[in-house]
C-alpha positions as semicolon CSV with decimal commas, in nm:
position;residue;x (nm);y (nm);z (nm)
1;M;5,757;9,067;12,472
2;K;5,608;8,816;12,310
3;P;5,560;8,512;12,527
4;I;5,565;8,206;12,324
5;I;5,478;7,837;12,525
6;I;5,693;7,562;12,453
7;S;5,553;7,247;12,607
8;I;5,792;6,919;12,687
9;F;5,581;6,645;12,828
10;A;5,855;6,404;13,012
11;F;5,720;6,164;13,247
12;F;5,423;6,400;13,223
13;V;5,582;6,706;13,369
14;T;5,537;7,028;13,210
15;V;5,813;7,293;13,177
16;S;5,728;7,660;13,062
17;V;5,969;7,845;12,840
18;N;6,026;8,182;12,715
19;A;6,176;8,309;12,429
20;Q;6,349;8,654;12,415
21;S;6,197;8,859;12,173
22;Y;6,091;9,186;12,223
23;N;5,912;9,453;12,014
24;S;6,133;9,711;12,062
25;C;6,461;9,819;12,112
26;T;6,403;9,967;12,450
27;D;6,212;9,704;12,560
28;A;6,510;9,432;12,458
29;F;6,738;9,692;12,689
30;N;6,503;9,634;12,964
31;A;6,461;9,261;12,933
32;P;6,737;9,008;13,010
33;T;7,014;8,958;12,814
34;I;7,007;8,584;12,650
35;T;7,358;8,395;12,622
36;A;7,440;8,093;12,405
37;G;7,154;7,859;12,359
38;T;6,848;7,851;12,060
39;Y;6,558;8,077;12,105
40;S;6,201;8,107;11,935
41;V;6,035;8,420;11,757
42;G;5,724;8,446;11,721
43;T;5,465;8,721;11,472
44;I;5,715;8,990;11,405
45;D;5,465;9,290;11,445
46;G;5,733;9,491;11,682
47;D;5,943;9,824;11,556
48;E;6,167;9,815;11,274
49;P;6,491;9,982;11,281
50;S;6,514;10,354;11,156
51;D;6,826;10,143;10,918
52;F;6,913;9,811;10,781
53;C;7,199;9,643;10,827
54;I;7,187;9,491;10,450
55;T;7,185;9,687;10,118
56;G;6,949;9,669;9,848
57;S;6,564;9,738;9,922
58;S;6,367;9,694;10,271
59;S;6,051;9,917;10,184
60;S;5,838;9,636;10,206
61;V;5,964;9,584;10,580
62;T;5,707;9,695;10,839
63;A;5,798;9,546;11,136
64;A;6,080;9,389;11,359
65;E;6,131;9,179;11,622
66;W;6,454;9,245;11,919
67;V;6,707;9,056;12,129
68;K;6,962;9,235;12,366
69;Y;7,328;9,018;12,408
70;V;7,568;9,154;12,615
71;P;7,896;8,915;12,585
72;T;8,063;8,803;12,919
73;A;8,397;8,790;12,693
74;D;8,537;8,866;12,365
75;Y;8,350;8,612;12,128
76;S;8,351;8,542;11,736
77;I;7,941;8,465;11,749
78;T;7,708;8,311;11,522
79;V;7,317;8,368;11,485
80;S;7,150;8,131;11,290
81;S;6,778;8,044;11,173
82;D;7,003;7,757;10,927
83;L;6,844;7,496;11,105
84;P;6,620;7,192;10,985
85;V;6,324;7,236;11,222
86;N;6,292;7,623;10,992
87;G;6,166;7,422;10,660
88;N;6,084;7,699;10,455
89;K;6,128;7,990;10,611
90;D;6,254;8,252;10,486
91;T;6,432;8,511;10,737
92;R;6,619;8,821;10,764
93;L;6,916;8,911;11,027
94;H;7,061;9,213;11,146
95;I;7,362;9,297;11,449
96;Y;7,337;9,669;11,593
97;T;7,543;9,794;11,887
98;G;7,512;10,138;12,047
99;T;7,227;10,289;12,230
100;C;6,866;10,279;12,160
101;G;6,858;10,660;12,018
102;S;7,179;10,578;11,799
103;L;7,238;10,216;11,669
104;T;7,519;10,100;11,451
105;C;7,515;9,829;11,201
106;V;7,742;9,540;11,296
107;S;7,631;9,362;11,016
108;G;7,368;9,164;10,852
109;D;7,266;8,874;10,646
110;D;6,933;8,728;10,465
111;D;7,003;8,436;10,261
112;S;7,311;8,266;10,373
113;G;7,203;7,937;10,473
114;T;7,195;7,610;10,324
115;F;6,847;7,412;10,477
116;T;6,630;7,443;10,161
117;G;6,294;7,261;10,298
118;T;6,056;7,239;9,991
119;N;6,285;7,574;9,856
120;T;6,499;7,522;9,535
121;G;6,761;7,700;9,754
122;S;6,791;7,844;10,096
123;Y;6,619;8,164;10,288
124;L;6,748;8,110;10,595
125;S;7,035;8,349;10,780
126;V;7,406;8,255;10,922
127;L;7,603;8,579;11,040
128;T;7,937;8,562;11,220
129;V;8,053;8,843;11,377
130;E;8,340;8,956;11,653
131;V;8,219;9,087;11,963
132;T;8,340;9,260;12,272
133;A;8,280;9,193;12,596
134;N;7,991;9,375;12,830
135;Q;7,920;9,584;12,529
136;T;7,583;9,546;12,411
137;Y;7,457;9,396;12,077
138;Y;7,095;9,376;11,935
139;I;6,968;9,078;11,722
140;V;6,713;9,216;11,526
141;W;6,498;9,038;11,247
142;D;6,287;9,203;11,022
143;N;5,936;9,082;10,875
144;K;6,051;9,154;10,485
145;Y;5,944;8,841;10,349
146;T;5,631;8,676;10,370
147;D;5,733;8,317;10,572
148;S;5,949;8,503;10,803
149;N;5,736;8,459;11,106
150;D;5,785;8,176;11,396
151;F;6,115;8,039;11,389
152;D;6,387;7,970;11,609
153;F;6,726;8,056;11,599
154;E;7,077;7,939;11,797
155;L;7,370;8,181;11,895
156;T;7,701;8,032;11,934
157;E;8,026;8,180;12,118
158;N;8,356;8,072;11,977
159;P;8,729;8,203;12,084
160;P;8,758;8,538;11,902
161;T;8,913;8,519;11,563
162;P;9,317;8,651;11,604
163;P;9,389;8,947;11,384
164;V;9,497;8,865;11,051
165;P;9,862;8,716;11,070
166;V;9,967;8,987;10,768
167;T;9,761;9,245;10,529
168;F;9,808;9,343;10,166
169;T;9,799;9,675;9,931
170;T;9,600;9,681;9,621
171;Q;9,844;9,889;9,403
172;A;9,787;9,945;9,011
173;S;9,981;9,682;8,784
174;G;10,044;9,920;8,504
175;M;10,030;9,642;8,280
176;S;9,803;9,582;7,975
177;G;9,720;9,304;7,775
178;S;9,440;9,018;7,829
179;Y;9,577;8,749;8,010
180;K;9,733;8,872;8,315
181;R;9,878;8,567;8,421
182;G;10,219;8,504;8,558
183;M;10,490;8,610;8,839
184;V;10,813;8,468;8,768
185;D;11,120;8,543;8,663
186;M;11,175;8,628;8,291
187;N;11,567;8,783;8,241
188;G;11,763;8,548;8,387
189;D;11,792;8,766;8,712
190;F;11,587;8,566;8,964
191;L;11,385;8,851;9,066
192;D;10,956;8,799;9,006
193;D;10,836;8,972;8,730
194;L;10,486;9,032;8,630
195;V;10,388;8,868;8,287
196;A;10,097;8,944;8,080
197;V;9,965;8,839;7,726
198;N;9,771;9,036;7,482
199;T;9,689;8,850;7,131
200;D;9,433;9,120;7,025
201;S;9,293;9,473;7,065
202;T;8,930;9,641;7,020
203;Y;8,867;9,992;6,900
204;V;8,602;10,248;6,791
205;S;8,723;10,318;6,418
206;G;8,404;10,509;6,327
207;Y;8,025;10,540;6,431
208;D;7,745;10,434;6,214
209;I;7,450;10,637;6,044
210;E;7,247;10,604;6,392
211;G;7,571;10,738;6,518
212;D;7,654;10,412;6,739
213;P;8,009;10,287;6,710
214;I;8,176;10,077;6,521
215;Y;8,453;9,817;6,672
216;T;8,747;9,678;6,484
217;T;8,953;9,418;6,647
218;V;9,318;9,436;6,534
219;E;9,555;9,154;6,571
220;K;9,829;9,301;6,807
221;P;10,038;9,020;7,029
222;Y;10,245;9,106;7,219
223;I;10,405;8,957;7,551
224;F;10,362;9,271;7,841
225;I;10,659;9,234;8,115
226;R;10,680;9,412;8,406
227;Y;11,066;9,355;8,527
228;Q;11,187;9,344;8,859
229;L;11,510;9,546;8,893
230;A;11,718;9,499;9,183
231;G;11,751;9,872;9,347
232;G;11,353;9,843;9,346
233;A;11,211;10,008;9,061
234;F;11,060;9,810;8,751
235;Q;11,106;9,858;8,367
236;K;10,778;9,788;8,161
237;T;10,874;9,585;7,815
238;K;10,626;9,512;7,550
239;I;10,762;9,265;7,335
240;V;10,589;9,179;6,991
241;T;10,564;8,863;6,861
242;S;10,367;8,623;6,592
243;Y;10,071;8,556;6,607
244;P;10,009;8,278;6,839
245;D;9,781;8,028;6,690
246;Y;9,629;7,951;7,086
247;K;9,627;8,212;7,334
248;P;9,662;8,109;7,682
249;S;9,308;8,176;7,778
250;W;9,294;7,879;8,047
251;S;9,661;7,829;8,163
252;L;10,007;7,974;8,137
253;A;10,319;7,786;8,233
254;A;10,673;7,896;8,255
255;G;11,032;7,728;8,229
256;D;11,333;7,739;8,038
257;W;11,294;7,403;7,764
258;D;11,598;7,515;7,580
259;A;11,835;7,586;7,884
260;N;11,943;7,925;7,706
261;G;11,907;8,132;8,045
262;Y;11,556;8,258;8,000
263;N;11,236;8,099;8,059
264;D;10,984;8,016;7,798
265;L;10,609;8,038;7,779
266;L;10,365;7,804;7,710
267;Y;10,039;7,948;7,652
268;G;9,718;7,664;7,706
269;G;9,426;7,764;7,487
270;N;9,031;7,635;7,398
271;S;9,176;7,440;7,109
272;G;9,557;7,411;7,121
273;V;9,888;7,507;7,245
274;T;10,172;7,723;7,170
275;F;10,502;7,761;7,293
276;M;10,684;8,107;7,287
277;K;11,026;8,041;7,301
278;A;11,231;8,319;7,426
279;N;11,590;8,410;7,214
280;S;11,923;8,415;7,388
281;T;11,861;8,729;7,523
282;G;11,527;8,692;7,641
283;T;11,436;8,982;7,392
284;A;11,224;8,789;7,164
285;Y;11,051;8,501;7,150
286;T;10,939;8,216;6,861
287;E;10,584;8,120;6,843
288;I;10,553;7,721;6,777
289;S;10,234;7,624;6,743
290;G;10,126;7,195;6,645
291;P;9,843;7,123;6,459
292;E;9,676;6,884;6,751
293;Y;9,359;7,019;6,885
294;V;9,391;7,011;7,294
295;F;9,117;7,185;7,517
296;S;9,372;7,300;7,731
297;Q;9,316;7,325;8,130
298;R;9,607;7,333;8,371
299;S;9,952;7,327;8,207
300;N;10,272;7,229;8,358
301;F;10,671;7,197;8,255
302;V;10,795;6,932;8,438
303;D;11,109;6,628;8,329
304;I;10,816;6,365;8,324
305;N;11,111;6,091;8,209
306;N;11,357;6,224;8,414
307;D;11,629;6,244;8,142
308;G;11,737;6,643;8,214
309;H;11,528;6,766;8,017
310;L;11,212;6,965;8,025
311;D;10,908;6,828;7,908
312;A;10,554;6,992;7,901
313;F;10,219;6,877;8,010
314;V;9,875;6,980;7,914
315;C;9,577;6,869;8,061
316;H;9,315;6,782;7,806
317;D;8,868;6,913;7,875
318;T;8,738;6,628;7,622
319;A;9,011;6,377;7,554
320;P;9,306;6,222;7,744
321;S;9,598;6,483;7,816
322;V;9,909;6,494;7,670
323;S;10,260;6,579;7,678
324;Y;10,535;6,719;7,486
325;I;10,892;6,526;7,556
326;N;11,184;6,706;7,526
327;D;11,408;6,526;7,294
328;G;11,715;6,709;7,452
329;S;11,766;6,900;7,098
330;N;11,547;7,182;7,189
331;N;11,236;7,002;6,986
332;L;10,929;6,901;7,192
333;I;10,759;6,603;7,038
334;Y;10,407;6,578;7,088
335;E;10,255;6,254;7,271
336;N;9,907;6,182;7,370
337;T;9,996;5,846;7,494
338;N;10,149;5,856;7,828
339;G;9,876;5,716;8,084
340;L;9,890;6,025;8,244
341;G;9,525;6,122;8,285
342;D;9,421;5,890;7,987
343;Y;8,996;5,877;8,062
344;A;8,834;5,895;7,682
345;S;8,651;6,186;7,767
346;G;8,882;6,408;7,997
347;G;8,783;6,591;8,250
348;N;9,154;6,617;8,310
349;Y;9,164;6,993;8,494
350;G;9,402;7,064;8,746
351;S;9,748;6,894;8,723
352;I;10,008;6,939;8,976
353;W;10,344;6,753;9,038
354;V;10,443;6,681;9,349
355;D;10,640;6,376;9,518
356;Y;10,420;6,231;9,784
357;D;10,542;5,943;9,889
358;N;10,916;6,082;9,963
359;D;11,094;5,881;9,727
360;R;11,281;6,143;9,573
361;D;11,073;6,136;9,229
362;I;10,797;6,339;9,115
363;D;10,422;6,201;9,068
364;M;10,121;6,364;8,972
365;F;9,793;6,464;9,110
366;M;9,493;6,552;8,841
367;A;9,236;6,766;8,994
368;K;8,868;6,680;8,815
369;C;8,585;6,886;8,680
370;G;8,240;6,770;8,621
371;G;8,064;6,522;8,410
372;S;8,028;6,178;8,425
373;T;8,153;5,991;8,774
374;E;8,472;5,902;8,572
375;R;8,527;6,219;8,448
376;R;8,516;6,390;8,776
377;T;8,685;6,132;8,975
378;N;9,021;6,316;9,139
379;Q;9,357;6,117;9,032
380;L;9,705;6,025;9,182
381;Y;9,981;5,884;8,972
382;R;10,276;5,757;9,108
383;N;10,618;5,797;8,931
384;N;10,762;5,435;8,882
385;G;11,101;5,541;8,880
386;N;11,161;5,412;8,487
387;G;10,918;5,702;8,308
388;T;10,619;5,515;8,344
389;Y;10,355;5,612;8,600
390;T;10,053;5,374;8,821
391;E;9,740;5,561;8,886
392;V;9,684;5,509;9,270
393;G;9,411;5,743;9,338
394;T;9,183;5,447;9,552
395;V;9,522;5,301;9,705
396;A;9,577;5,675;9,853
397;G;9,207;5,788;9,933
398;L;9,212;6,068;9,718
399;D;8,981;5,959;9,465
400;D;8,766;6,233;9,540
401;I;8,421;6,218;9,314
402;M;8,402;6,610;9,272
403;Q;8,448;6,909;9,116
404;T;8,812;6,974;9,235
405;W;8,988;7,183;8,955
406;S;9,275;7,270;9,178
407;S;9,434;7,142;9,462
408;A;9,760;7,297;9,710
409;W;9,998;7,039;9,801
410;G;10,228;7,101;10,088
411;D;10,347;6,982;10,395
412;F;10,114;7,173;10,648
413;D;10,194;7,000;10,958
414;N;10,560;7,019;10,911
415;D;10,633;6,602;10,967
416;G;10,823;6,550;10,635
417;D;10,544;6,471;10,374
418;M;10,324;6,658;10,126
419;D;9,971;6,710;10,245
420;V;9,702;6,796;10,057
421;Y;9,396;7,108;10,034
422;I;9,124;6,972;9,789
423;G;8,991;7,282;9,634
424;S;8,598;7,265;9,567
425;S;8,463;7,442;9,306
426;T;8,085;7,425;9,319
427;A;7,895;7,173;9,528
428;N;8,119;6,978;9,746
429;D;8,309;7,108;10,073
430;H;8,714;7,177;10,097
431;K;8,868;6,872;10,215
432;I;9,202;6,843;10,389
433;M;9,398;6,534;10,357
434;R;9,707;6,408;10,608
435;N;9,984;6,211;10,440
436;N;10,059;5,892;10,630
437;N;10,381;5,890;10,447
438;D;10,242;5,505;10,353
439;G;10,097;5,607;10,039
440;T;9,780;5,655;10,192
441;F;9,573;5,958;10,317
442;T;9,355;6,074;10,622
443;D;9,064;6,323;10,604
444;V;9,144;6,545;10,898
445;T;8,891;6,837;10,792
446;A;8,618;6,787;11,097
447;G;8,713;7,035;11,291
448;S;9,042;7,238;11,054
449;G;8,840;7,542;10,996
450;I;8,843;7,523;10,602
451;S;8,462;7,487;10,575
452;S;8,426;7,859;10,599
453;A;8,659;7,944;10,271
454;N;8,536;8,088;9,970
455;Q;8,487;7,795;9,695
456;G;8,663;7,814;9,311
457;I;8,851;7,702;9,062
458;E;9,196;7,811;9,219
459;C;9,418;7,711;9,539
460;V;9,768;7,697;9,588
461;A;9,956;7,656;9,918
462;G;10,259;7,961;10,050
463;D;10,399;8,121;10,349
464;F;10,223;8,424;10,358
465;D;10,302;8,548;10,675
466;N;10,634;8,371;10,732
467;D;10,562;8,223;11,028
468;G;10,724;7,867;10,907
469;Y;10,390;7,735;10,856
470;L;10,209;7,653;10,491
471;D;9,894;7,866;10,413
472;V;9,668;7,821;10,148
473;L;9,488;8,107;9,883
474;S;9,171;7,970;9,772
475;N;8,952;8,253;9,566
476;G;8,951;8,536;9,779
477;S;8,999;8,356;10,100
478;I;9,364;8,307;10,290
479;L;9,381;7,997;10,499
480;F;9,618;8,120;10,736
481;G;9,801;7,757;10,874
482;D;9,922;7,689;11,255
483;G;10,104;7,416;11,157
484;T;9,860;7,136;11,296
485;L;9,680;7,095;10,992
486;K;9,436;7,361;11,089
487;F;9,367;7,644;10,960
488;N;9,217;8,042;11,040
489;V;9,008;8,174;10,738
490;Y;9,038;8,535;10,660
491;S;8,936;8,766;10,335
492;G;9,260;8,780;10,101
493;P;9,340;8,912;9,776
494;P;9,179;8,713;9,473
495;S;9,358;8,438;9,305
496;G;9,615;8,519;9,130
497;S;9,995;8,422;9,039
498;I;10,256;8,435;9,372
499;G;10,579;8,547;9,414
500;D;10,787;8,828;9,542
501;I;10,732;9,124;9,393
502;N;10,958;9,335;9,538
503;N;11,208;9,088;9,712
504;D;11,132;9,131;10,110
505;G;11,063;8,810;10,130
506;F;10,743;8,793;10,171
507;L;10,451;8,643;9,872
508;D;10,251;8,901;9,670
509;V;9,967;8,809;9,418
510;F;9,926;8,919;9,094
511;T;9,571;8,934;8,920
512;N;9,446;9,229;8,706
513;S;9,607;9,416;9,025
514;V;9,902;9,336;9,230
515;Y;9,842;9,301;9,625
516;V;10,180;9,335;9,795
517;N;10,203;9,180;10,134
518;D;10,286;9,405;10,414
519;G;10,456;9,141;10,574
520;N;10,571;9,171;10,960
521;S;10,900;9,050;11,192
522;N;10,966;8,680;11,071
523;N;11,224;8,623;10,905
524;W;11,240;8,424;10,578
525;I;11,492;8,259;10,309
526;K;11,456;8,204;9,897
527;I;11,648;7,965;9,743
528;I;11,732;7,974;9,368
529;T;11,774;7,622;9,216
530;I;12,000;7,607;8,889
531;G;12,004;7,247;8,752
532;D;12,321;7,170;8,583
533;Q;12,158;7,056;8,278
534;A;12,454;7,136;8,091
535;G;12,664;6,826;8,262
536;G;12,352;6,615;8,223
537;Y;12,205;6,625;8,522
538;S;11,921;6,796;8,607
539;N;11,685;7,021;8,425
540;I;11,795;7,397;8,434
541;N;11,501;7,520;8,668
542;G;11,565;7,230;8,923
543;I;11,199;7,153;8,852
544;G;11,135;6,883;9,062
545;A;11,390;6,908;9,298
546;R;11,295;6,858;9,681
547;V;11,402;7,165;9,877
548;E;11,466;7,113;10,250
549;I;11,575;7,344;10,548
550;N;11,624;7,286;10,922
551;S;11,640;7,560;11,197
552;A;11,473;7,550;11,551
553;L;11,140;7,542;11,431
554;G;11,197;7,210;11,240
555;T;11,240;7,109;10,916
556;Q;10,983;7,197;10,658
557;I;11,020;7,074;10,270
558;R;10,904;7,250;9,923
559;D;10,914;7,129;9,622
560;V;10,998;7,316;9,266
561;Q;10,694;7,346;9,053
562;S;10,577;7,508;8,723
563;G;10,199;7,571;8,689
564;T;10,055;7,577;9,052
565;G;9,694;7,672;9,103
566;F;9,442;7,623;8,803
567;R;9,592;7,846;8,530
568;H;9,869;8,140;8,672
569;M;10,210;8,094;8,620
570;S;10,339;8,164;9,035
571;T;10,755;8,188;9,100
572;L;11,000;7,904;9,049
573;N;11,193;8,052;9,319
574;T;11,112;7,834;9,677
575;H;11,023;8,064;9,962
576;F;11,006;7,953;10,330
577;G;10,946;8,145;10,643
578;I;11,129;8,043;10,959
579;G;10,904;8,257;11,178
580;T;11,111;8,423;11,504
581;D;11,421;8,126;11,417
582;S;11,708;8,398;11,390
583;S;11,923;8,073;11,186
584;I;11,886;7,812;10,944
585;N;12,109;7,502;11,016
586;Y;12,139;7,380;10,641
587;I;11,943;7,380;10,320
588;R;11,915;7,027;10,131
589;I;11,885;7,001;9,754
590;Y;11,731;6,652;9,628
591;W;11,814;6,673;9,260
592;P;11,572;6,473;8,976
593;S;11,948;6,315;8,887
594;G;12,013;6,197;9,265
595;I;12,258;6,419;9,380
596;I;12,223;6,584;9,682
597;D;12,363;6,972;9,761
598;Q;12,369;7,100;10,117
599;V;12,453;7,414;10,254
600;N;12,481;7,454;10,575
601;N;12,453;7,760;10,797
602;P;12,288;8,011;10,541
603;S;12,284;8,336;10,588
604;I;11,879;8,424;10,646
605;N;11,600;8,732;10,512
606;G;11,813;8,701;10,137
607;S;11,866;8,509;9,853
608;I;12,038;8,230;9,804
609;T;12,147;8,057;9,461
610;I;12,265;7,673;9,502
611;I;12,339;7,546;9,192
612;E;12,356;7,131;9,122
613;G;12,665;6,995;9,202
614;A;12,851;7,270;9,366
615;N;12,749;7,161;9,764
616;T;12,700;6,819;9,715
617;L;12,724;6,534;9,936
618;G;12,968;6,324;9,676
619;L;12,917;5,955;9,668
620;E;13,288;5,882;9,749
621;D;13,258;6,167;10,062
622;S;12,980;5,916;10,189
623;M;13,131;5,586;10,154
624;V;13,102;5,411;10,472
625;N;13,232;5,005;10,629
626;D;12,892;4,966;10,827
627;L;12,656;4,927;10,503
628;I;12,675;4,558;10,440
629;L;12,613;4,478;10,110
630;Y;12,601;4,074;9,992
631;P;12,635;3,906;9,778
632;N;12,855;4,162;9,614
633;P;12,898;4,056;9,331
634;T;12,556;3,994;9,263
635;K;12,325;3,853;9,011
636;D;11,996;3,942;9,129
637;I;11,923;4,029;9,425
638;L;12,112;4,244;9,659
639;N;12,093;4,248;10,045
640;L;12,159;4,527;10,269
641;G;12,292;4,498;10,677
642;R;12,052;4,645;10,906
643;I;11,897;4,970;10,827
644;D;11,668;5,140;11,082
645;N;11,350;5,326;10,994
646;L;11,297;5,168;10,652
647;A;10,965;5,417;10,670
648;D;11,112;5,717;10,587
649;A;11,442;5,528;10,329
650;F;11,439;5,532;10,000
651;Y;11,711;5,432;9,806
652;T;11,928;5,564;9,433
653;I;12,133;5,344;9,197
654;F;12,384;5,543;9,044
655;D;12,642;5,380;8,740
656;I;12,984;5,480;8,723
657;T;12,986;5,831;8,561
658;G;12,767;5,937;8,851
659;K;12,400;5,902;8,665
660;R;12,096;5,763;8,818
661;V;11,966;5,419;8,687
662;V;11,721;5,379;8,981
663;N;11,550;5,546;9,252
664;A;11,309;5,356;9,463
665;K;11,165;5,350;9,870
666;L;11,330;5,114;10,072
667;S;11,044;4,863;10,180
668;Q;11,249;4,596;10,283
669;N;11,637;4,468;10,321
670;S;11,695;4,357;9,983
671;I;11,694;4,535;9,615
672;D;11,613;4,355;9,280
673;V;11,889;4,429;9,045
674;S;11,824;4,161;8,790
675;H;11,721;4,422;8,530
676;L;12,071;4,662;8,559
677;N;12,333;4,522;8,261
678;S;12,660;4,417;8,451
679;G;12,909;4,690;8,531
680;N;13,002;4,876;8,863
681;Y;12,726;5,040;9,046
682;I;12,697;5,288;9,332
683;L;12,385;5,194;9,608
684;R;12,315;5,524;9,818
685;V;12,056;5,454;10,078
686;V;11,926;5,787;10,232
687;Y;11,671;5,748;10,568
688;G;11,603;6,044;10,830
689;A;11,948;6,241;10,833
690;S;12,137;5,953;10,739
691;I;12,341;5,888;10,413
692;K;12,492;5,592;10,365
693;T;12,687;5,519;10,001
694;Q;12,863;5,163;9,911
695;K;12,962;4,995;9,608
696;F;12,871;4,702;9,408
697;I;12,931;4,458;9,099
698;K;12,666;4,322;8,928
699;Y;12,706;4,057;8,660
């Protein structure tokens, strides 16, 4: 044992503290065990271990110091030299269990710290491991590095990490193609398929006089689809296409923008955008590209102007983002003046369309990248309900200046509004922001548990363990939520597309391989939305619809989205886990058109298809006498009788044909209708579980 005397002078009283650092395993075994606290290590000159817990060369190690630790309960412990007092030290750590004559490595760490001193990086150690009560562990510090002597370390004890809620089995995808980007239905059966795209092929065509291979690249464009069949088998199909002007090198999006029953594809490329339009049987694709230069990042299909036709949106890295507006005749019209992501030098990376303010129209959050302050400041665009958008990131508290790249939106606390996980790609920490349901968000990152999640450019929300609380897949980590905006972080599949590749109700992941969710006993439901585009209402995919279910667990919400995360295309089906609940009270769909459908007591552990208008809470059916409107007829202002709980209320005005003309939050008991044409209208007010409808006349 090396006694190190620390003198503390307070009121002229001197106290001596001995650090428990020993020269051998045997000495440490015979000494008292340490507990949670801070300890000192002096000169490292004891016995080195026979084996090391860190890969790589240990040839320079000549000595080590030993400490014994015997936990009194099961813990998750962290051993760390990553303390400011250690300055420029360079430490290396091993943890063993067993007996001195037969030690087994638990784990080790070299440079996971963050404190740098005057170094260019941190060379301090941080290691978290799970330990078992009354089992002996040895904490060992070696002298591989010159600056490894005379430092402090800290041992902290935390509750043990719960077992991982679900595991994944890795399977070969059997997919060829350079861009393995999608898990989405491609043949109209609403089962998720695997989608890869190939644009060229390189092969060895011969050898030169020195015997080196000669590589030849040929144009070989195709879409490779692994169709999921109803019985659980798969059908692989390679569909040859015209050579695309632009490859999906940055992103892939899917949506049926011509409403023929088969999803089309959008390729976001380095210098432009290509659309692959499916034919009437989904067996061939027509290549459509424009001449516009677009350094594409995230791409989406979404009904930007809510005219019932799917448009496309593409983030631009070096200029304002662009839209392709559907003219209703199967033409996409390029537009770069939409005011969405309009900073002159771009920086637009991760667009995601979500109804953050619960007014039942789709808004957009833009995750940004690096460069100047303006380029890397995240933005939030509120839908004004009339085809225009207003940037409100600062007001909402979401104008972070960080390299985000993507974000994961969902109701992580099941309180009825969309919260957001702000991913960090490099230097900053991730953030979790709680929606206050008043247009603002509160940072609740502290204590949320998300700090240990891997950094990177991809994050997407989904209930992977079907417990009824949303989780986040983030760059090889899965953050399992508990419904209180707190998460347990585990290693998981790499980032990729998510969907249900075996139709068992559990979300799987697709990159180069398929990571099949092994599932558990929790219950679930999958909802397929079909908009009545032919009738002049919502787009056929139902993209932009709010889906709500209610069970004993409470109310859960999802938005139907095309293009989440940064580059991949995930399922268009809406997935909910319900934990141990054995029934669902209702499913409610708020369609972009303003129509509301409700299905009561649906079956669970299966899929249900809901067609817009087939289960409607009809306007005439919900006419009530207790919704008093005055004056009626009116010219400018329509006053409402008392409506309780305005914080959760929104209203929709329909014309006499049933088409939505106004949609907004109800902030007071009066509505300005001066901009409407003269005629007969229907006002619908939704607040909580109440839906009230009444006619009025505008003159």
